[in-house]
N, C-alpha and C positions, 0 to 999 in steps of 0.2 A: 235233397241233392245239394242245395246250397250249403247246408251244414257240413256235409262231407267234404266239399271243396274247400271250405274255410278251415276245416280241421287239417286237411292235407297241406294247405298253405302254411299253417302254424308249424306243422311238423317239418316242412321244408326249411322254414326260417331257423328253427332250433338246430337242425342238422348243419346248416350253413355256418351258424355261429360256432358250433363245436369244431367243425373242420378248420375254420379260420383260426381259432385258438390253438389247435394242434399244430397248424403250420407256423404260426407266429411265435409261439412259446416253446415249441419243441417238446411239449408234454402231451402224453396220451391220457384222455379222460375216460377212455373205455378200451377194451381189448380189440385186437384185430378181428377176432371171431365175431364180436358184436357188430362191427362195421360190415363185415362180410354178410351177416344175416340181414341187416338193414338193406344193403345193396341188392341182395337176392329178392327181398320183399318188394323193393321198388321196381325191379326188373319185371317181376311177374304182375305186379299191380299196374304197371304202365301198359303192359300188353292188353290187359282186360279193359281198361278205361281210356285207351288212347283217343278214341273218337269223341268221347263225351267230356273229357277233362281239359287237358292242355296239349299244346303241340309237342311232338316227340323230341324236337330239338331242345326244348326247355328241359325236358326230363334228362336228355343226354348230358346237358351241361351240368345239371345238378348231380346226375349219377357220377360223372367224371370228377366233379369237385369233392363231393362228400365221401366217395370211396377212397380218395387219396391216391396220389401218384405212386406211393410205395406199394400199395396193395395191387394196383393195376400192373405195375412192372413185374411184381412177383408172380401174379397169376398168369400173365401172358408170356413170361420168360423174356421180357424185353430189357436189354441192357443199354439201349440207345436213347434213353429218356433224356431230354434236354437238361443239362446242368447236373446230372446225377450219374453215378457209376455203381453198378451192382457189386456188392462185396463178394470177394472170392472165398470159397469154402476151403479151409485148411484141414489137412488130415490130422487126426488126433494120434499122437504118438504115446504109446503106453510107456510110462516110466519103468525103467528096470529096477528091480529090487537089488540093492547093494548087499552083497554077501560078505565083503571085506570092510574092515573099519577104515576110515580115512587116514592117509599117510600124514604123520606128524613131521612137517618140515621145520628145520631150525629157523629161528627168527634172525634175520639179517638186518641190522640197523642201517638206515640210509646214511651215506657219507655226508658229513657236514660240509657245506660250501664255505671254503676259506676265502674270505675277502681280504686280500693283502694288497700292499702297494706294489708299484712297478719293481721288477727284480733289479733294475739298474739303480734304483734309489737306495741310498745308504742311511740307516737309522743309527742313532747313537744310543749305546747302552752303558749302564754303570752299575756298580755293586750296590745292592740294597734297593733297587727299583721295585715298585709294586707291580702287580699284575695289571692294574688299570693303566699305569704308565706304558707298559709294554703293549697293551692293546691299542692305545691311542697312537703309538709310534708305528706299529706294524699294520694297523687297520684290520686286525682280526678280532673275532668275538671272544669274550671272556671264556665261554664254554669250550671254544676250540683250544684256547691256550691251556685250560685245565685238563682237557683230554690228552694233549701232547705231554704235559707234565706227568700225568698218570702213567703214560706209556714209558716215561723215563724213570718211573719209580718214585716220583715225588708227588705228594698230596698237598694241594693248596686249596683250601676251602673258600677263603674270602678273597675278593678282588683287591683288598687293601693289604694282603700279606706280601711281604718282601721276599725276593729271591736273589740269589747271588748272580754275579755277572756271567759265570760259566753256564748256568741253566738258562739265562736270558739269551745267550748266543746259540745254545742248542735249539731252543724253541724258535728263534728267528731263522736259523738255517733250515729247520723243518718246514717253515712257511715259505722258504725260498727268498728271503730278504737279506741283503748285505748288511753287515754290522760294522761299527767302529767303536772300539772300547774307549771309554772315557774314565781315566783313573783319577781318583780323588787325591788332592794334595794334602790330606791330613797326615800329621806326623811331624817329626823334627826335621826342619829344613836347615841345612848347613851349606856353606860355600863349597863349590865343587870346581875342579879344573875346567878350563875351556877346551872344547873340541874344535880343532882347527883343521880345515880341509884345504890342501894345497891343490889348486887347479890352474889350468893354463893349456897352451898349445903344446903339441908334441915337440920334444927335444928343446924346450926352453929352459931346462935346468931345474925341474921340480924335485926330482930325486936327489940331485946333487946338493940342493939346498938342505933337504932333510939330512943328507949324509954329513953335511958340514955342521948341522945343529946337534946331532947326537953322536958325532965322532965315530961313526961306524962306516962300513964299506958295503952298503947295499947296492949302490949303483954299479959296482963292478960285477955283482952277481946277476944283475938283470941282463937279459939277452940284448946285445946291441945298445945297451944304455937306455932302453925304452921300457918303462914300467908296463907290465902286462896285466896286473890285477891290483886290487886295493891292498895297501899295506897300512896297518894301524900300529902306531908306536907312541910311547910315552917319553917325552923329552924333559929331562930335569934341567931347569935353567940355573945359571950361576947364582941368581937371586934367591933360590930355594923354591920357587914356584914351579909347578909342573904343568905341561900342556900336552894334550893328546892330539897327535897329528894323524891325518888320513891322507895318504898319497894316492891320487887317482890318475888313471891313464889319460894321456892327451890325444890318443889316436881317435879318428872319427868313429871307429867301430864301437868305442866304449862309451857312447853317450849315456846309455842307461846306468852304467856304473858311476858316472859323474853325478847323475841325478840322485842316486842313492846316497852318495857321499854328502851332497848338499842337504839331504833330508834329515840327517842326524847331526849336523854340524852347528856350531855357534858362530864361528867366524870363518870367512873364506879368504885365503891368501891367493891373490891372483898374480901369478908369475908371468911376466912379459919380458922377452929378451930385448935388450936395448938395441941390438943390431938388426933385429928382425921385425919388430913392431907388432901391431895388433894383427892377429891371424884368425881364421874361422873358428877354431876351437876356443880361442880367447873370448870371442863374442858369445859362443855357446855357454861357456862357463859363467859369463856375466848374466846371461838369461836364466841359468839354473839358480844362481844366487838370488836374483830378483824374484823368481817364482817362489823360492823358499823363504823370502823375507829375511835374509841373512846379511849382516854388514860385511863389507869388503875392505880388505887392506891390500893395496897394490905394492908388489915387490918387483922393481925393475932390475932384472938380473943381467949378468954379463956386461957390467959397466966398465970392466977393465979392458975390454977389447978395443981395438983401434977404430973400428967402424961404429962404435956405440954412439947413440944419439938419444939420451933420455928425454929431451925436450920434445922431440918428434913423437915419442910414445905418449907423453902427457897430452899433446894436442889431439892425437888419434883417440885416446880414451875420452877426452872431453867432448869430441865430436860424436862419440857413440852414446852420450848421455850420462857418463859417469862423472859426478861432481867431485872433483879433487879439491884438497885443501888449498892448493896453490891458486885455485880459481874461485875460491869463496865457498867451496862445498865442505862436506864432512868426511870424505874418504881420504884416509892417510896414504901417503906415497913414500916409499923407502927405496933408496938406491943401494943395491947390494952386489956382491960378487961371490957366488958360491965356491968358486975355485980358489980365489984369493982369500976367502973367509973375511971379507970386509963388509961392514954395515950390518952384521948379524946382531950386534947389541942394540942397534936402533930398531931393527925388526922386532926383537924381543920386547923392547919397551913399548912399541906400538901395539903389539898383541896384548900385553898385560894391561895397558891403558884402556883398550877397547873392552876387555873382559871386565875390568873394574867398573867401567861405565854401565855395562849390562847387568852388573850385580847378579851373577849366576849362582843360583842355589837349587838344591834338589832334596827330595825326601830321602832320608837315610834308612829308616826302619821300614818294616813291612815287606810285602812281596815285591819282587823286582819287575821292572819293565825294561826290556832290552830290545835291541834292533840288530838283525843279522846284516853284516856288511860283506861277508864272504863265506863260502862253504866249499869244502873239498872232501875227497874220499881218500883216506890213508889205508895202505895195505894191511898194516898191523893193528891200527887203532880204530878203523871203521870210519863212519861219517863224522866229520868235524865241522863245527860252525864257529866262525869268528864274529863275536857280537860285542856291542858297546852298551853298557848299562846306562839307561837314561834316568831312572829313579829307583829307589829301594835298594835292597842288597840281595844279590844272587848267591845262594849258598850251595855248596856241593852236597849231593844226595837228594835234592828236591826233584819232584816230578814236573816236567815242563812240556809244553806244546809249542812247537816252532812251525808256524805255517800249518801244513797238513800232516806233519810228522810229530811224533811224541817220543819220550824217553825219560830216563832217570839220569841225572848228572853224575857221571862216574868220576870225573875230575875236571878241574878248572886250571888253565895254564895262562900265565901272563905273557906279555910280549917277549920276555926273555926266555920263555919256555919252562919256567919254574912253576911247580904245582902250588896253587893257593886254595885256601878253604872258602873264601868269599870274594865277591867283586862288588865294589861300591860305584856310585855314579861317575860317569865319564871315564871308566876304566875298561879298556878292551881286553877281552879274555877269549880263550879258545875252549869251546864246550865239547866234551867227549861223553858219549853214552846215548846218542840218538839212535832210533831204530831205522831211520831213513835219512836221505840227504835233502835238507830243506833248500828253498830257493833264496838267493840273495835278495834282501829286502823284506823278508818275513819278520814278524814280531815274535818275541819270546814271552810266553804266558806261563806263570807258575800256578799249578793247580794243587788240590789237596791230596788226591789219591791217584793210584795207577788206573783205577776203573774210570774215574772222571777224565783223566788224560786220554785214555783209549776212546771213550765215547766222543770227546771233543775232536779228536783226530779223525775218527770215522765220519763224523758229521761234516767236517770241513772237506774231506775227500769227496763225499757224496755231493756236496754243494758245488765243488769245482767241476765234477763230472757233469752235473746238470747244466752249469753255465757253459761248459764246453760244447755240449750237444745242442744247447739253444743257439749258440753262435753259429754252429755249423748249419742248423736248420735255417737260420735267418740269411746266411750267405749262399744257400744253395741256388736260389733264384737268380741272384746277381752273377754267380759263377756260370750258370747255364747261359745267361744272356751274353756274357763275355766270350764264352766258348763258341757260341753261334756266330758272333761277329768276328772274332780273331781267327787267324789261320791256325792250323794244327801245329803244336809245338812238340819238340823232343824233350823227354823227361830225363833229368840227370839226378839220380838218387845219390845221397851223400850221408855217411855216418860220421858224426863229430864226437871226438873224445878229447877231453882237456884235463888240466890239473885241478882247476877249481870251478865252481858252479858259475861264477860271474864271467869268467873267460869263455866258458862253453856257450853261455847265452849271448855274449858279444860276438863270438865267431859265427854263431848260427844266424844272428841278425845280419851280419855283414855278408854272409853267403847268400842269404835270401834277397839281399838288395841287388844281387847280380842277375836276378830274373830278367828275361828279355822276351821279345815277341817270338823268338825262335827256340829258346831253351828254357825249360821250367826247372828250377833248382828245388828239388824235393828232399828236405832233410828228414830221412826216415827214422833216425834214432840219434839221440844225444846221451852222453854219459860222462861221468867223472871217473878217471882212473886210467890204467894202461889198457892197451888193445888186447882183447881176449879171444879165445876160440869162438865164443858166441858171436862176436862181431864179424869174424871171418865167415861163419856159416850164414849170417844174415846178409852180408854183402854178396856172397855167392848166390843166394836165393833171389835177390832183386837186382844184381849187377851194379852195386853201388861202389863209389869211391869211399875210402876210409881216410879221414883227416884227423891227424893227431896234433894237438897244439900244446906245446910246453910239457910233454910227457916223455918218459924215458923210452929208449929203443925197445921194441918188443923182443921176446926171446927168439932163439933161432927156429924153434919149432913153429911158432906163429908166423915168422917171416917165410919159412919154406911152404907152409900151408897156403899163405896168400899167393906165393909165386905159382904153386901148382894150380890154384883156382883162377889164375890170371886176374888177380885183384890188385888195383893200384892203391898203395898206401903212401900217403903224403905226411911227413913229419916235419914240423917247423916250430921254431921258438920265437920268431918275429912275425907279427901279423902282416907286415908289408909283404914279405916273401910268400906267405901263405896265400894272400889274395891275388898276387901276381900269377902264381902257378895255377891256381884254380881259374883265374880269368882266361889264361891260355887254354886250359882244358875245355872250358865252356865254349870258347871260340872254335876249337877243333870239333867239338861235338855238334855245333850248330849246323843245320843242313844248308844254310845260306839261301839267298833269293836269286832266282834266275833273272838276268837282265840282258837286254839287247843293246850292244854298243857298236859304234862304227870303228872297225879295226884298220881301215885304210880307204884311201880315195885314189881314183885314177881318171885320166882324161883321155877321151877317144880321139886318136890322131888319124886313123884310117879305118876303112871298112873293106873286108874281103868276103867274096861270095864263093861258095863251092857249089857248082851246078853240074848237072849230068851224072849225078851219083846213081848207082844201081838201087833197085828196090830193097835189096837186102841191107844196104847201108843207110837207108832212110832218105827223107826228102832233102831238098837243097837247104843249106844253112848259111847264116851270116856270121862272120867272125869280126869282133871289134878289136882292132889293134890299139892297145892302150899303153900309157906310161904312168906308173904308180907315182903319185906326187906326195903321198903322206901315208904313214903306217905300213901295213903289209896286207897282201891278199891271200886268202886261203880257199882252197877248192871246196872245203866242207861248209863254207859260209854261204849266206844268202846275199844275192846281188840286187842292188837298188839302182835303177836307171833314172837320172835326173836330167831335166832339160829346162833351162832358164829358172832353176830353183824348184820346179814342180816335179813330182814323182810321176814318171811315165809307166814304169813297169817294175815289178819286184818278183823275183823267183830264184830257184836254186841254180848253181853253176854246174853246167854239164861238161865243160872242158876248160882247162887252164894250162897253157903251154908257154914255154920260154925257149926260144931258139929251137923250135920244132920238137922239144922234149916235154913230156908231161911233167908237171910240177905240182906239189901239194901246197907250197907256200912260196911267195915271191915278195921280196923286201922292197923298200922304197928306192926309187931312182931307176928301176929296171923296166924294160919293155916286155909286154906279154900279149898273147892272143887269148881272147876270152869269148866263150860262147855261153849265153844264158838260155836256159831251157824255155822253149815256146816263145822266144822273143827274137824278132828280126827287124825291129824298128830302131836301128842305130843311125845316128847322124854325127858327123864330125863336130867336135866341140862339146858333146855330151859328157856328163860326169857320172862315173859309176862308183858307188860306195859298196864296200864289203862289210856285211853285218855278221856279228858272231854272238852266240849265247854264252854269257859268262855267269859264274856263280859267285856272288858277292857275299863274303863272310862278314859277320859283325866285328866291331872293333872294341878292344879292351882299353878303357881310358882311366888313367890314374892321375888325379889332380895333385897340386902341391900341398893342399891341406890334408891329404891322406885319404880322401874319399875316392871310391872306385865305382865304375858303372860299365855296363855293356851297351854300346850304341849300335843299333842296327841300321 
């Protein structure tokens, strides 16, 4: 018996060890079936020898331990065992047998992430730059650049292979990066004439000075003696030297054109009238010259007039920071008279001396680099661009890209209108043969073939459209905030047509400056050339004004069509008159703001009461006998009762009589009887004010400097 109990204890110990290992290590040393058999054996054995062996609780503990919680939970279907959760059975799904072969989808390569610099940043490109240089400047990967070049039909295997400047610009535009072409100075450098820009305030005698220098009558052809757009001329000096002159407008609206003139010039001649002194456009011309880092020669004009005071002009220029030679500086000052043609030889000497000190030279051979100063649309010859060659030689027949437009040079004309085969540096020419009208200020690029010119033009147009849409998206939030804060404005659509591109741009900017809180000037279309039927149809569709600047009178058919459609057509040759008429039209279009103002005052001299009235006539009323001391009284106005300066009552007027007769308006100095609705608290000595609602229109203000604005 003792042997059997010892044997059972050893078996218990081995089972405990096995269960402990299974629980600790997670490994099963025998199958669940074996554990189940052992558990069944101990259950039956415990029943037989419960009395003679061990207490039942001991066997229960051993039974629960060695059987394992997994087996017990499974056998009793218990899922609430502490710390455990019974696994859920999942349905087995039979796989379907595919009868059709898998679809072969084409492989689509993932798009490469192009890491570029900010679109507002401009990178410099040059001819012969390597792919590695372009990658460093744009911030794009070499593989990305090679992929773009492959799309353009160019295969570049190594990152050290060089590409020309046109391909570099195409790749940069595809990446959305602005570029600036850097032209090499290799080649034969020869002396070139100086490019002189004449700048100054309006009507200070700039065109008259050029007229005196070249012995022509351009000032007489200008409308009102005011230069409307840039004129480029070559003046042959008596000494044999030639100087290219640019005449820029002095009106405030042509600020951008003066800036373009300063960008291509070598010397700025600042014309100041001796009898007028320094004016706003004079200061603006000085700032343009300073920004372009261009030397200045001051020409004090109109010295032959009786009220001329050149010393006052010198003091004013010195106070504005211009260091004159008379004051120890390096800026030359010449006193001239364009009308009397005096002092012109001194001005010529000053310009030639300044040019000699600058030692102006330019590359003669190789492709040309030019700059557009003006563009216009001719009825018979198409788009024409006036350009000044900066370096190289521009030859007739070359393929060029001007801004976003391209073409093949059909002919080149000099300032006298004669056809020339080539244009050298500092020579202004008129280019004919472009497919579209470029913008004033665009650069002229010579390319090898028509295909390359077309690709470059398309790329630039695409880049301009992307930039335009990006600016619109950036400004949408700001515009929405402004619209929420500002009151609703009336829109005034305008169509602008002009003779040249620069004038159209200047007129458009001047009209947009007339925007106010009440009227929004919306320039829906701009163009160069005469007014056409398309302009009439567009104006009729959107109810726009048509503004024609320095263009010929439209045909009778166009005029009649505009009259039938009730379209206003404004034709002007002087920008002063154009802005004045448009300012008056904007003021008339403005809805105005409603304001309450005191139209008159009266003093209460006596009080009358009407008692015992019938029910049909209403209750008793009090009448204030007044004398109007200021302004006038109107029955439609609102009456305000004042006592000792405080407002006692305010309400509409129910009755206004003079000498027992009803009156709509009573002027100052007359006596009247006044009844205010729902008011019977009158006292002798009170003051009654008559309030009226008035619509106040904005004012059109034109300053002496030529700038205009709408003041609300």
